[in-house]
ROVEX-274441 format. One record per residue (C-alpha): x, y, z; residue number from 1. Coordinates in steps of 0.1 Angstrom, whole numbers, plus 5000, padded with zeros to 4 digits. Example, Ala and Ser with C-alpha at 12.3 -4.5 7.8 and 13.67 -1.06 7.14 Angstrom:
ROVEX-274441
+------+------+------+-------+
:    X :    Y :    Z : marro :
+------+------+------+-------+
: 5123 : 4955 : 5078 :     1 :
: 5137 : 4989 : 5071 :     2 :
+------+------+------+-------+
//
This chain:
ROVEX-274441
+------+------+------+-------+
:    X :    Y :    Z : marro :
+------+------+------+-------+
: 4413 : 1321 : 5154 :     1 :
: 4426 : 1312 : 5120 :     2 :
: 4403 : 1319 : 5091 :     3 :
: 4402 : 1293 : 5063 :     4 :
: 4404 : 1303 : 5027 :     5 :
: 4370 : 1306 : 5010 :     6 :
: 4361 : 1278 : 4986 :     7 :
: 4349 : 1287 : 4951 :     8 :
: 4313 : 1278 : 4961 :     9 :
: 4313 : 1300 : 4992 :    10 :
: 4324 : 1331 : 4973 :    11 :
: 4295 : 1330 : 4948 :    12 :
: 4262 : 1315 : 4958 :    13 :
: 4233 : 1323 : 4936 :    14 :
: 4198 : 1326 : 4951 :    15 :
: 4181 : 1293 : 4951 :    16 :
: 4151 : 1289 : 4927 :    17 :
: 4116 : 1294 : 4939 :    18 :
: 4089 : 1268 : 4936 :    19 :
: 4056 : 1272 : 4918 :    20 :
: 4038 : 1275 : 4951 :    21 :
: 4061 : 1304 : 4962 :    22 :
: 4053 : 1323 : 4930 :    23 :
: 4016 : 1317 : 4937 :    24 :
: 4019 : 1330 : 4973 :    25 :
: 4038 : 1361 : 4962 :    26 :
: 4009 : 1373 : 4941 :    27 :
: 3980 : 1359 : 4961 :    28 :
: 3992 : 1372 : 4996 :    29 :
: 3989 : 1408 : 4984 :    30 :
: 3954 : 1402 : 4971 :    31 :
: 3943 : 1385 : 5004 :    32 :
: 3958 : 1412 : 5025 :    33 :
: 3939 : 1439 : 5007 :    34 :
: 3906 : 1420 : 5008 :    35 :
: 3910 : 1406 : 5043 :    36 :
: 3931 : 1430 : 5063 :    37 :
: 3919 : 1414 : 5096 :    38 :
: 3934 : 1380 : 5088 :    39 :
: 3966 : 1370 : 5106 :    40 :
: 3996 : 1357 : 5087 :    41 :
: 3990 : 1321 : 5097 :    42 :
: 3954 : 1323 : 5085 :    43 :
: 3965 : 1338 : 5052 :    44 :
: 3990 : 1310 : 5047 :    45 :
: 3964 : 1283 : 5055 :    46 :
: 3940 : 1299 : 5030 :    47 :
: 3967 : 1300 : 5003 :    48 :
: 3975 : 1263 : 5009 :    49 :
: 3939 : 1254 : 5006 :    50 :
: 3935 : 1274 : 4974 :    51 :
: 3966 : 1258 : 4959 :    52 :
: 3955 : 1223 : 4967 :    53 :
: 3922 : 1228 : 4950 :    54 :
: 3936 : 1245 : 4919 :    55 :
: 3936 : 1226 : 4887 :    56 :
: 3969 : 1219 : 4869 :    57 :
: 3958 : 1243 : 4842 :    58 :
: 3955 : 1271 : 4867 :    59 :
: 3989 : 1262 : 4882 :    60 :
: 4006 : 1262 : 4848 :    61 :
: 4017 : 1299 : 4849 :    62 :
: 4033 : 1294 : 4883 :    63 :
: 4051 : 1262 : 4871 :    64 :
: 4064 : 1282 : 4841 :    65 :
: 4077 : 1309 : 4864 :    66 :
: 4094 : 1282 : 4885 :    67 :
: 4110 : 1266 : 4854 :    68 :
: 4124 : 1300 : 4843 :    69 :
: 4138 : 1305 : 4878 :    70 :
: 4154 : 1271 : 4878 :    71 :
: 4170 : 1279 : 4845 :    72 :
: 4183 : 1313 : 4859 :    73 :
: 4197 : 1295 : 4889 :    74 :
: 4215 : 1269 : 4868 :    75 :
: 4229 : 1296 : 4846 :    76 :
: 4242 : 1317 : 4875 :    77 :
: 4256 : 1286 : 4892 :    78 :
: 4276 : 1277 : 4861 :    79 :
: 4288 : 1313 : 4856 :    80 :
: 4300 : 1313 : 4892 :    81 :
: 4319 : 1280 : 4889 :    82 :
: 4334 : 1291 : 4856 :    83 :
: 4347 : 1323 : 4872 :    84 :
: 4367 : 1303 : 4897 :    85 :
: 4382 : 1277 : 4874 :    86 :
+------+------+------+-------+
//
């Protein structure tokens, strides 16, 4: 089998940005696990989805800010990667 040459995009792929919901779940899952150790993963996920849907936009703002920073990081890494192969 003949291997093809790697393309510039395949040699450097930055980690995709996380959404605001993912940042929320990263912090909330740990809290739920400690307070409800008997809950299964699916039940924890369902609980987090319900909490997220009932949160006000003001409560979601810190997570949206983290997501915006992560999108900026991704865009910067992506441009650095492309510039390195030019």
